[in-house]
C-alpha positions as CSV (number, residue, x, y, z in Angstrom):
1,M,77.8,48.6,68.2
2,E,77.9,50.6,65.0
3,A,79.8,53.4,66.7
4,V,82.4,50.9,68.1
5,R,82.8,49.5,64.5
6,T,83.2,53.0,63.1
7,G,85.8,54.0,65.8
8,S,87.7,50.8,65.0
9,D,87.6,51.5,61.3
10,I,88.8,55.1,61.7
11,I,91.9,53.9,63.7
12,A,92.6,51.0,61.3
13,T,92.3,53.2,58.2
14,R,94.5,56.0,59.5
15,I,97.2,53.5,60.5
16,A,97.1,51.8,57.1
17,E,97.4,55.1,55.4
18,E,100.4,56.1,57.5
19,L,102.1,52.8,57.0
20,A,101.5,53.0,53.2
21,Q,103.6,56.2,53.2
22,L,106.6,54.6,54.7
23,P,109.4,53.4,52.3
24,T,109.0,49.8,51.4
25,D,112.3,49.0,53.2
26,A,111.3,50.7,56.4
27,G,112.4,48.8,59.5
28,A,110.5,47.6,62.5
29,H,111.3,50.7,64.5
30,D,109.8,53.0,61.8
31,R,106.7,50.8,61.5
32,I,106.2,50.5,65.2
33,E,106.6,54.3,65.6
34,S,104.1,54.9,62.8
35,I,101.5,52.6,64.4
36,V,101.9,54.1,67.8
37,V,102.0,57.8,66.8
38,T,99.1,57.4,64.5
39,F,97.1,55.6,67.2
40,C,97.9,58.3,69.8
41,E,97.1,61.2,67.4
42,T,93.8,59.6,66.3
43,V,92.8,59.2,69.9
44,A,93.4,62.9,70.4
45,S,91.7,64.0,67.2
46,E,88.7,61.7,67.7
47,P,88.1,61.8,71.4
48,D,84.5,60.7,71.3
49,F,85.3,57.5,69.3
50,A,88.4,56.9,71.5
51,R,86.4,57.1,74.7
52,L,83.7,54.8,73.2
53,M,86.3,52.2,72.1
54,L,88.6,52.4,75.2
55,V,86.2,53.3,78.0
56,D,82.5,52.9,77.2
57,A,82.5,49.7,75.1
58,F,82.9,47.8,78.3
59,K,79.6,49.3,79.6
60,V,77.5,48.4,76.6
61,D,77.3,44.6,76.1
62,Q,79.5,41.6,75.4
63,E,79.2,42.1,71.7
64,S,80.7,45.5,71.8
65,V,83.5,44.3,74.0
66,A,84.2,41.5,71.5
67,L,84.3,44.0,68.6
68,R,86.7,46.2,70.6
69,D,88.9,43.2,71.4
70,L,89.0,42.3,67.7
71,A,90.2,45.8,66.9
72,V,92.9,45.6,69.6
73,D,94.0,42.2,68.2
74,R,94.7,43.9,64.8
75,F,97.5,45.8,66.5
76,A,99.0,42.5,67.8
77,D,98.9,41.2,64.3
78,L,100.7,44.2,62.9
79,Y,103.4,43.9,65.6
80,R,103.7,40.2,64.8
81,V,104.3,40.8,61.1
82,F,106.8,43.6,61.6
83,Y,108.7,41.5,64.2
84,A,108.8,38.5,61.8
85,Q,110.4,40.9,59.2
86,A,112.9,42.1,61.8
87,R,113.7,38.4,62.7
88,A,114.2,37.5,59.1
89,T,116.9,40.2,59.0
90,D,118.3,39.4,62.4
91,P,117.7,35.7,63.4
92,S,119.3,36.4,66.8
93,L,116.1,38.1,67.9
94,P,114.2,35.9,70.4
95,V,111.1,34.0,69.5
96,I,108.1,35.9,70.8
97,T,104.9,34.1,71.8
98,D,101.4,35.1,70.5
99,A,100.4,35.8,74.1
100,L,103.2,38.3,74.5
101,F,102.3,40.0,71.2
102,A,98.7,40.3,72.5
103,L,99.9,41.9,75.7
104,I,101.4,44.9,73.8
105,P,98.2,46.5,72.6
106,D,96.4,45.4,75.8
107,A,98.9,47.4,77.9
108,I,98.9,50.4,75.6
109,G,95.1,50.4,75.5
110,E,94.9,50.2,79.2
111,R,97.3,53.1,79.8
112,T,95.5,55.1,77.1
113,R,92.2,54.4,78.8
114,R,93.5,55.6,82.1
115,V,94.8,58.8,80.6
116,I,91.6,59.5,78.7
117,V,89.6,59.1,81.9
118,A,91.9,61.0,84.2
119,E,93.3,63.7,81.9
120,G,91.5,63.7,78.6
121,A,92.3,62.3,75.1
122,H,94.3,65.4,74.2
123,R,97.1,64.1,76.5
124,V,97.5,60.8,74.8
125,P,100.0,61.9,72.1
126,E,102.5,62.7,74.9
127,L,102.6,59.0,75.6
128,A,103.7,58.0,72.1
129,P,107.5,58.0,72.8
130,L,106.9,55.8,75.9
131,F,104.7,53.4,74.0
132,V,107.3,53.1,71.2
133,E,110.0,52.4,73.8
134,F,107.8,49.8,75.5
135,V,107.1,47.9,72.3
136,V,110.7,47.9,71.3
137,A,111.7,46.7,74.7
138,V,109.1,43.9,74.8
139,L,110.1,42.7,71.4
140,G,113.8,42.8,72.4
141,L,114.7,44.9,69.3
142,P,118.1,46.5,69.4
143,P,118.0,50.3,70.0
144,R,117.6,52.4,66.9
145,P,121.0,53.4,65.5
146,R,121.8,57.0,66.2
147,P,122.6,59.2,63.3
148,R,126.3,59.9,63.0
149,R,127.5,63.4,63.8
150,S,129.6,65.1,61.1
151,A,133.0,66.4,62.2
């Protein structure tokens, strides 16, 4: 239980630190990318805790599963907050249900678990662009504006 709590705290702390480094006016895309990339890099740099959180917690007991689920729900809460900020700027964005927000980290966590088991935690950072694309698509956010080329 304590190891699951420690693993959860490591991920949450690193994400909070990275988010704090973004400009205060950072948009939803930047915040989503920060969460996803930090998560993926933390999984790779802390493979034992990542395996414990995403694979082995289910083998311990119901209390460890509940703690792991609480950690996953933190991600849904972050996506919900950033999406609300995006909708405040662009009210044409669709209303998203809490259940849909909850599915985002569930799906990312499951794909991450599969990669950890089949290929190892070191492969997880390669998934970051796909995960960002997934979150943006599920939330119905417009594509990130492309930088203009100078003539």
